[in-house]
N, CA, C and O atoms as a GROMACS GRO file, in nm:
protein
  292
    1MET      N    1  10.938   9.296  13.873
    1MET     CA    2  11.038   9.397  13.852
    1MET      C    3  10.970   9.534  13.862
    1MET      O    4  10.867   9.557  13.799
    2TYR      N    5  11.027   9.622  13.941
    2TYR     CA    6  10.971   9.756  13.958
    2TYR      C    7  11.004   9.842  13.837
    2TYR      O    8  11.120   9.849  13.795
    3LEU      N    9  10.903   9.909  13.782
    3LEU     CA   10  10.923  10.004  13.672
    3LEU      C   11  10.855  10.135  13.709
    3LEU      O   12  10.745  10.136  13.765
    4SER      N   13  10.920  10.244  13.677
    4SER     CA   14  10.858  10.374  13.701
    4SER      C   15  10.751  10.398  13.595
    4SER      O   16  10.742  10.325  13.496
    5ASN      N   17  10.671  10.499  13.616
    5ASN     CA   18  10.566  10.532  13.521
    5ASN      C   19  10.624  10.564  13.384
    5ASN      O   20  10.569  10.523  13.282
    6ASP      N   21  10.735  10.637  13.380
    6ASP     CA   22  10.797  10.672  13.253
    6ASP      C   23  10.843  10.548  13.177
    6ASP      O   24  10.826  10.539  13.055
    7GLU      N   25  10.901  10.452  13.248
    7GLU     CA   26  10.947  10.329  13.184
    7GLU      C   27  10.829  10.248  13.131
    7GLU      O   28  10.836  10.193  13.021
    8ARG      N   29  10.723  10.239  13.209
    8ARG     CA   30  10.606  10.164  13.164
    8ARG      C   31  10.544  10.228  13.041
    8ARG      O   32  10.500  10.158  12.951
    9ILE      N   33  10.541  10.360  13.035
    9ILE     CA   34  10.487  10.430  12.918
    9ILE      C   35  10.577  10.407  12.798
    9ILE      O   36  10.528  10.382  12.689
   10ARG      N   37  10.708  10.415  12.817
   10ARG     CA   38  10.803  10.394  12.707
   10ARG      C   39  10.790  10.254  12.648
   10ARG      O   40  10.802  10.236  12.526
   11LEU      N   41  10.765  10.156  12.733
   11LEU     CA   42  10.753  10.017  12.687
   11LEU      C   43  10.611   9.980  12.647
   11LEU      O   44  10.588   9.870  12.596
   12GLY      N   45  10.516  10.067  12.670
   12GLY     CA   46  10.377  10.037  12.635
   12GLY      C   47  10.311   9.941  12.732
   12GLY      O   48  10.227   9.860  12.693
   13LEU      N   49  10.348   9.949  12.859
   13LEU     CA   50  10.297   9.856  12.960
   13LEU      C   51  10.213   9.930  13.064
   13LEU      O   52  10.224   9.902  13.183
   14GLN      N   53  10.130  10.022  13.020
   14GLN     CA   54  10.050  10.102  13.113
   14GLN      C   55   9.947  10.018  13.187
   14GLN      O   56   9.902  10.057  13.295
   15GLN      N   57   9.909   9.903  13.132
   15GLN     CA   58   9.806   9.822  13.196
   15GLN      C   59   9.857   9.752  13.322
   15GLN      O   60   9.778   9.700  13.401
   16TYR      N   61   9.988   9.749  13.341
   16TYR     CA   62  10.046   9.688  13.460
   16TYR      C   63  10.066   9.793  13.567
   16TYR      O   64  10.073   9.912  13.538
   17GLY      N   65  10.075   9.748  13.690
   17GLY     CA   66  10.111   9.836  13.800
   17GLY      C   67  10.262   9.858  13.799
   17GLY      O   68  10.327   9.832  13.698
   18SER      N   69  10.316   9.904  13.908
   18SER     CA   70  10.459   9.929  13.911
   18SER      C   71  10.540   9.799  13.916
   18SER      O   72  10.659   9.800  13.887
   19ASP      N   73  10.476   9.686  13.953
   19ASP     CA   74  10.544   9.557  13.958
   19ASP      C   75  10.508   9.477  13.833
   19ASP      O   76  10.397   9.423  13.823
   20VAL      N   77  10.601   9.470  13.738
   20VAL     CA   78  10.577   9.404  13.608
   20VAL      C   79  10.663   9.278  13.601
   20VAL      O   80  10.780   9.282  13.639
   21PRO      N   81  10.607   9.165  13.554
   21PRO     CA   82  10.689   9.043  13.540
   21PRO      C   83  10.808   9.065  13.446
   21PRO      O   84  10.797   9.136  13.346
   22GLU      N   85  10.920   9.003  13.479
   22GLU     CA   86  11.042   9.022  13.401
   22GLU      C   87  11.028   8.974  13.258
   22GLU      O   88  11.086   9.032  13.167
   23GLU      N   89  10.950   8.867  13.236
   23GLU     CA   90  10.930   8.816  13.100
   23GLU      C   91  10.858   8.918  13.013
   23GLU      O   92  10.889   8.934  12.895
   24VAL      N   93  10.763   8.987  13.073
   24VAL     CA   94  10.687   9.088  12.999
   24VAL      C   95  10.777   9.206  12.963
   24VAL      O   96  10.770   9.259  12.852
   25VAL      N   97  10.861   9.247  13.056
   25VAL     CA   98  10.954   9.358  13.031
   25VAL      C   99  11.051   9.320  12.920
   25VAL      O  100  11.078   9.401  12.831
   26ALA      N  101  11.104   9.198  12.924
   26ALA     CA  102  11.199   9.153  12.823
   26ALA      C  103  11.134   9.149  12.685
   26ALA      O  104  11.194   9.190  12.586
   27ALA      N  105  11.011   9.100  12.678
   27ALA     CA  106  10.941   9.094  12.550
   27ALA      C  107  10.912   9.234  12.497
   27ALA      O  108  10.924   9.258  12.376
   28ALA      N  109  10.874   9.327  12.584
   28ALA     CA  110  10.845   9.463  12.541
   28ALA      C  111  10.971   9.534  12.493
   28ALA      O  112  10.966   9.608  12.395
   29GLU      N  113  11.083   9.512  12.562
   29GLU     CA  114  11.209   9.572  12.519
   29GLU      C  115  11.256   9.515  12.386
   29GLU      O  116  11.309   9.589  12.303
   30ALA      N  117  11.236   9.385  12.364
   30ALA     CA  118  11.274   9.324  12.237
   30ALA      C  119  11.188   9.377  12.123
   30ALA      O  120  11.238   9.403  12.014
   31ALA      N  121  11.059   9.393  12.148
   31ALA     CA  122  10.970   9.446  12.046
   31ALA      C  123  11.004   9.591  12.015
   31ALA      O  124  10.999   9.634  11.899
   32LEU      N  125  11.038   9.667  12.117
   32LEU     CA  126  11.074   9.806  12.098
   32LEU      C  127  11.206   9.818  12.023
   32LEU      O  128  11.221   9.908  11.940
   33ALA      N  129  11.301   9.731  12.049
   33ALA     CA  130  11.430   9.734  11.980
   33ALA      C  131  11.413   9.697  11.832
   33ALA      O  132  11.481   9.754  11.747
   34GLY      N  133  11.324   9.605  11.802
   34GLY     CA  134  11.301   9.566  11.663
   34GLY      C  135  11.224   9.671  11.586
   34GLY      O  136  11.238   9.681  11.464
   35ALA      N  137  11.142   9.748  11.654
   35ALA     CA  138  11.059   9.848  11.587
   35ALA      C  139  11.136   9.974  11.552
   35ALA      O  140  11.092  10.051  11.466
   36CYS      N  141  11.250   9.997  11.616
   36CYS     CA  142  11.323  10.122  11.593
   36CYS      C  143  11.389  10.125  11.456
   36CYS      O  144  11.415  10.232  11.403
   37CYS      N  145  11.415  10.010  11.399
   37CYS     CA  146  11.489  10.005  11.273
   37CYS      C  147  11.398  10.004  11.151
   37CYS      O  148  11.448  10.011  11.038
   38VAL      N  149  11.271   9.996  11.170
   38VAL     CA  150  11.178   9.990  11.058
   38VAL      C  151  11.124  10.130  11.032
   38VAL      O  152  11.072  10.195  11.122
   39ALA      N  153  11.137  10.174  10.909
   39ALA     CA  154  11.087  10.306  10.873
   39ALA      C  155  10.935  10.302  10.861
   39ALA      O  156  10.881  10.203  10.812
   40PRO      N  157  10.866  10.405  10.904
   40PRO     CA  158  10.720  10.406  10.891
   40PRO      C  159  10.680  10.409  10.744
   40PRO      O  160  10.747  10.472  10.661
   41ALA      N  161  10.572  10.342  10.713
   41ALA     CA  162  10.525  10.335  10.576
   41ALA      C  163  10.472  10.471  10.531
   41ALA      O  164  10.401  10.539  10.605
   42LYS      N  165  10.508  10.509  10.410
   42LYS     CA  166  10.459  10.635  10.356
   42LYS      C  167  10.319  10.611  10.298
   42LYS      O  168  10.295  10.508  10.235
   43PRO      N  169  10.229  10.704  10.319
   43PRO     CA  170  10.096  10.687  10.260
   43PRO      C  171  10.104  10.696  10.108
   43PRO      O  172  10.181  10.774  10.052
   44ALA      N  173  10.024  10.615  10.044
   44ALA     CA  174  10.024  10.614   9.898
   44ALA      C  175   9.967  10.745   9.846
   44ALA      O  176   9.863  10.792   9.893
   45THR      N  177  10.035  10.802   9.750
   45THR     CA  178   9.985  10.926   9.690
   45THR      C  179   9.902  10.891   9.569
   45THR      O  180   9.939  10.803   9.491
   46LYS      N  181   9.792  10.959   9.554
   46LYS     CA  182   9.705  10.935   9.440
   46LYS      C  183   9.747  11.025   9.325
   46LYS      O  184   9.791  11.138   9.347
   47THR      N  185   9.734  10.975   9.204
   47THR     CA  186   9.767  11.050   9.085
   47THR      C  187   9.638  11.089   9.014
   47THR      O  188   9.555  11.003   8.986
   48ARG      N  189   9.622  11.217   8.987
   48ARG     CA  190   9.502  11.264   8.920
   48ARG      C  191   9.500  11.218   8.775
   48ARG      O  192   9.603  11.219   8.707
   49ALA      N  193   9.384  11.178   8.730
   49ALA     CA  194   9.365  11.138   8.590
   49ALA      C  195   9.355  11.263   8.504
   49ALA      O  196   9.302  11.366   8.548
   50ARG      N  197   9.407  11.253   8.382
   50ARG     CA  198   9.404  11.368   8.291
   50ARG      C  199   9.344  11.326   8.158
   50ARG      O  200   9.351  11.210   8.118
   51THR      N  201   9.284  11.422   8.092
   51THR     CA  202   9.228  11.398   7.959
   51THR      C  203   9.341  11.401   7.857
   51THR      O  204   9.457  11.424   7.893
   52THR      N  205   9.308  11.377   7.731
   52THR     CA  206   9.410  11.380   7.626
   52THR      C  207   9.469  11.519   7.608
   52THR      O  208   9.581  11.533   7.558
   53LYS      N  209   9.395  11.623   7.647
   53LYS     CA  210   9.444  11.760   7.640
   53LYS      C  211   9.528  11.799   7.761
   53LYS      O  212   9.585  11.908   7.763
   54GLY      N  213   9.537  11.712   7.861
   54GLY     CA  214   9.616  11.739   7.979
   54GLY      C  215   9.539  11.801   8.094
   54GLY      O  216   9.598  11.831   8.197
   55GLN      N  217   9.409  11.821   8.078
   55GLN     CA  218   9.328  11.878   8.185
   55GLN      C  219   9.288  11.768   8.283
   55GLN      O  220   9.282  11.650   8.248
   56PHE      N  221   9.260  11.810   8.408
   56PHE     CA  222   9.214  11.713   8.506
   56PHE      C  223   9.079  11.655   8.464
   56PHE      O  224   8.992  11.727   8.416
   57GLU      N  225   9.065  11.525   8.484
   57GLU     CA  226   8.940  11.456   8.452
   57GLU      C  227   8.853  11.452   8.576
   57GLU      O  228   8.903  11.429   8.686
   58GLY      N  229   8.724  11.475   8.561
   58GLY     CA  230   8.631  11.474   8.673
   58GLY      C  231   8.579  11.335   8.704
   58GLY      O  232   8.598  11.241   8.627
   59ASP      N  233   8.514  11.323   8.818
   59ASP     CA  234   8.455  11.197   8.860
   59ASP      C  235   8.314  11.187   8.806
   59ASP      O  236   8.241  11.286   8.805
   60ASP      N  237   8.274  11.067   8.762
   60ASP     CA  238   8.139  11.044   8.714
   60ASP      C  239   8.053  11.004   8.833
   60ASP      O  240   8.074  10.898   8.892
   61PRO      N  241   7.954  11.088   8.872
   61PRO     CA  242   7.872  11.056   8.989
   61PRO      C  243   7.787  10.931   8.972
   61PRO      O  244   7.739  10.876   9.071
   62ALA      N  245   7.767  10.884   8.850
   62ALA     CA  246   7.684  10.765   8.826
   62ALA      C  247   7.754  10.637   8.871
   62ALA      O  248   7.688  10.538   8.901
   63THR      N  249   7.886  10.639   8.877
   63THR     CA  250   7.961  10.520   8.920
   63THR      C  251   8.015  10.545   9.059
   63THR      O  252   8.120  10.608   9.076
   64THR      N  253   7.945  10.496   9.159
   64THR     CA  254   7.984  10.522   9.298
   64THR      C  255   8.102  10.436   9.344
   64THR      O  256   8.173  10.475   9.437
   65GLU      N  257   8.124  10.321   9.282
   65GLU     CA  258   8.231  10.232   9.327
   65GLU      C  259   8.367  10.265   9.266
   65GLU      O  260   8.469  10.215   9.312
   66VAL      N  261   8.370  10.348   9.163
   66VAL     CA  262   8.495  10.384   9.097
   66VAL      C  263   8.509  10.535   9.096
   66VAL      O  264   8.412  10.606   9.070
   67ASN      N  265   8.629  10.584   9.123
   67ASN     CA  266   8.657  10.727   9.118
   67ASN      C  267   8.743  10.753   8.996
   67ASN      O  268   8.864  10.728   8.997
   68GLU      N  269   8.681  10.804   8.892
   68GLU     CA  270   8.753  10.826   8.767
   68GLU      C  271   8.847  10.947   8.773
   68GLU      O  272   8.928  10.966   8.682
   69ALA      N  273   8.838  11.029   8.875
   69ALA     CA  274   8.922  11.147   8.886
   69ALA      C  275   9.066  11.110   8.921
   69ALA      O  276   9.156  11.193   8.907
   70PHE      N  277   9.089  10.987   8.965
   70PHE     CA  278   9.223  10.943   8.998
   70PHE      C  279   9.258  10.821   8.916
   70PHE      O  280   9.171  10.741   8.882
   71VAL      N  281   9.387  10.806   8.883
   71VAL     CA  282   9.432  10.696   8.798
   71VAL      C  283   9.409  10.562   8.868
   71VAL      O  284   9.365  10.466   8.805
   72ASP      N  285   9.439  10.555   8.998
   72ASP     CA  286   9.424  10.429   9.072
   72ASP      C  287   9.281  10.402   9.113
   72ASP      O  288   9.250  10.293   9.160
   73GLY      N  289   9.193  10.500   9.095
   73GLY     CA  290   9.051  10.493   9.119
   73GLY      C  291   9.010  10.430   9.245
   73GLY      O  292   8.891  10.420   9.273
   0.00000   0.00000   0.00000
């Protein structure tokens, strides 16, 4: 099946030439149709740790595997 450059880019089929097998086009269109309805994941926001007085807590440089400045560390 002949596809223009714009169509191949839209479907993510840049590795093919202008003649793309119909099965590949159908699979790419189905994947593209399913991906449109899924909202992108929001990055997790980190929450700063606070002392009992409400001030930001600092990180202890002695513990490299844990970041005490954030609640989720």
